[in-house]
N, C-alpha and C positions, 0 to 999 in steps of 0.2 A: 676016084673021087674026090671034089672037092672039100677041103676043110672047112665044118661052119663058121669058124672067121674069117675067112677067104667068102664065103659064099655071102655072106651078110655086108660086110663092105660092097663086095660087086654090086649085089641088090640096091644098095642105097646108091651109087653110083651112076647105074643105068637108071633107077629112078629121078633121080634130079635131072639126069639129062633127058628124059622122058618131059619131064614137068616144064624144062626150059625152053624145050621146043615149039609148046603149044603157045598161039597168040594170047589166048585169055586167060590162062590159069594165075598169072599173076594180081588178078581180079579176086582172086578167091583168097589173099594172104591177108590175115588180121593186121590192123595197125599194129600191134606187139611184135608182128612177125611171124613165120610158123617154124615148127620143128618136124623133121620126117625120121622118124628112130626106129630100127628094128636089134631083135635081142636073139642071142643065141638061143640053141632048142632047148639048152639045159639051163636056161638064164635062172641067177640067185639074186644078184645085184647089180646095182646101176653100171658095175664096170663090165657088166655080161652085155651091156646095149648100147648099139653105136648110133651117133647121131650127128648131124652138122655143128662142128663149132660157131657160133656167132649168128646161129638160126638162117633160115631159108629168106631170101629179102629178096628185092624188086629192083631192077638196075635196066632203063631203058624199056620200060615194059615188057620184060622178059626174070621169072625166077631165075636165082640165081642163088648159088653156094659159095660163100666166102673162103673154104677150106674144104679139102676131102674129107668124110665122114672119121669119127675117131670113136673109140671107145669111153663111154662115159663123159660125152659131150652134153648131155641134155638130162640135169636130174628128175626137173619137173615132169618131162615127157616121159623120160623113162620109168618114173614112178608108177605113172597111169599105165605105161604099159606092163610093168611088171605086175600089177594087180588084176589088169585084163588077163593075164596069162594066168593066174592062180584057178579062175574062172573055166580059159577055153586055153591050154596050152599053143594050138594051132593057131592063135592068133599072136604072131609075132611080131607086126609092126603095125603102128601109128603115126597120123597127121593130123595138123587140126590148121582148119580153115578158118574163114570169116564166118561170124551168125549174123543172122539175121532170120524173121520169120518168114518172109518171103522164099529165103534159100531153104528153108528146112520143107515150107511146102511143096516146092518144086524137087526136093530129094523123096519126099514120100508119092507124091504121084508117079515119080519115075521107078516106084516098087523095091527102094533100099529103107531097109527098115531102120527107124533112126526113134530113139528114145531120149526123152530130156530127164537130165540131171537137177534135181532141186541142191544148189551148193552154197546155200544159205547158213554161211554159219557152220559145218560142219565138216570133220577131217576128209581128207582122201578114201580112205577105208569105208565110212559111211557112206559117202557120195556114191560110190561106185557099186554099192551092196543094194540100193533101190533098184538099179537096173539089171542085176546077175542073178537075182535070187530064183529067177525060172527059165532053164536055156531055153534056146542058143543064145549065146552074148550078140546083141546087136550089133549092125555092120557100122553103124553110127551112131554116137552119145552127141547132146548138145544141151551147152548152158548159155544162159541168155546175159551173164554177167550180174554186174551191181554195181556198187558205190567202188568206185576207182579199179574196177575189173570189168574187162572184154569179154563177151561173149565169144562164145567159141563151139565149132562143130569138131567132132574129133571121130575120124575114119578109121577102122580098123582092117586088118585083113593077115592074110597068112605070110607076105613077103612084102617088102618096101613097092617092089614094080605092079603088084597088085593094088596096093593101096594107091601108089601114083597114080595108075587105069580108071579106080574110081573116083579120083580127084579131078582127073580128065574128063571123064562121062559126065560130073556134074559143073565144070566148066561149062561143057556143051551145052548145058538145058539153061545157062544164063543168058 
């Protein structure tokens, strides 16, 4: 059996490879770029969550990673994932994609459960509690952004390959 830490890193490498091969996946990257993270099954801190140093970006119309996955590489996205795992420990991976009202509607029409996060002036704990007070945890969340903040759609899954697959499914809808 593969140790959990190797499994997590392997999942992230495979997921980035999947994303880089899709001809239109780069169109889902937010202006601030994206991160894809995955946690160990017993994650307790940001250091137990691996992500892409420098974020996923677009080069020549392809998603690319500037470095291999590393532990503790994405504080903000790792914080979101750790909070989600408090409600559903099987959700060990998340990725942000760009937000638009049209994209949210396409996601809903495709049958992917998506909930709105009202992030106006609240901390991360309060924001996520709104969506997670009733199980199960939705597959996707979105924020509309605000002053100096870009909106985002957050895709969740059991592992990074599953999350990348959902992102590619969404890319095919656009």
